[in-house]
N, C-alpha and C positions, 0 to 999 in steps of 0.2 A: 600672476600678473607681474611680479618682479622680473621673472625671466623674459617676458615679452617686452617690458620696458628696457631691459638691458640690450636685448637683441635689436630693438628698433632705434636705440639712442634717443628715446623720447625726452622732452624737456619739461612737459607739463602733463599731470594726470588730474582729471576732475572726477570727483565722486560726490554722491549725495551725502548730506550731513545726517544720515540716519545712524543708528547704533552700529549696524553692520558696515556702512560706508566708512565711518570713523575708525572702526577696528581694522578694516582693510588698509585704509590710508596710513594708520600708524605702523602696521607691519611692513608695508611696502617702503615707507620712508626709512625705516630702520635698515631693512635689507639693502636698499639702494643708496643709503647715505644721502637722503634727500631732505630738504626743508619741508615743513608741513604747516599749513594754515587751515584751521577748521572754522566752519560756520560763516563763510564769506557770503555777503549779500550783494556784492558787486565785484567784478573783475575787469580791469582795464587791459588794453592791448599790450601794455608793458608788464603785465602780470601783477600789478599793484592791486591789492584787494581792500575792500572795506568790510569791516565787521561791526555789528551792532552789539554793544555789551551793556551790562547793568540794566537789563530790562528795557533796552532801547533808548536810554537816556544819553548814551555816549557812542560816538562813532570812532572807530580806530582804523587807520590806514596802515597796511603792512605789505611787505614784499619779501619773498624768499630770495636769499642771495646765493644759494647753491645752484649748481648746474641743472638740477631737477627739482621742480616744485610739485608737491602733492597738496591739492586744495579740495576741501569739501565745501559744498555749496548748499545753503539752506533752500529747502523746497519752496517753490513759487516766489523766490526773491529776484530772479533774473529772467527777463523776457528773452526767449530764444530768438536769435537772428539767423535766418537762413540765407545762405549765399551760395555762390558757385565756387567750387574748388575741385581739386583733383579727387577723383573717386577711385578707390582701389580696395579690393578684397584680397586678403592673404590668408592662406591656410596656416594654422598654428597648432602644434601638438605639444603641450607642456611636458616636461620631464618631471615626473612626480617621484618623490621619495617617501617611503613609509615613515610615519611619525607617530 
């Protein structure tokens, strides 16, 4: 994923706030020198997020200030909005190294 992000010059990565999603988010943010926010329940168009903390008693607003933001989103917290935009499919073959 980090290779794809670098090649496409992405500025935002959204992942689910599952254990696996958070693990991927952490690794990609380290490799790509990106800011990370976990457990967002709302994302605005300027990439400002809202997080619910302390069992839902407090809401926190946050925004990543780096060029790339990695944000994990809590399941069922954001209603998807479908719109029209450019559609494109691109083949991608990652370069894997043995670890």
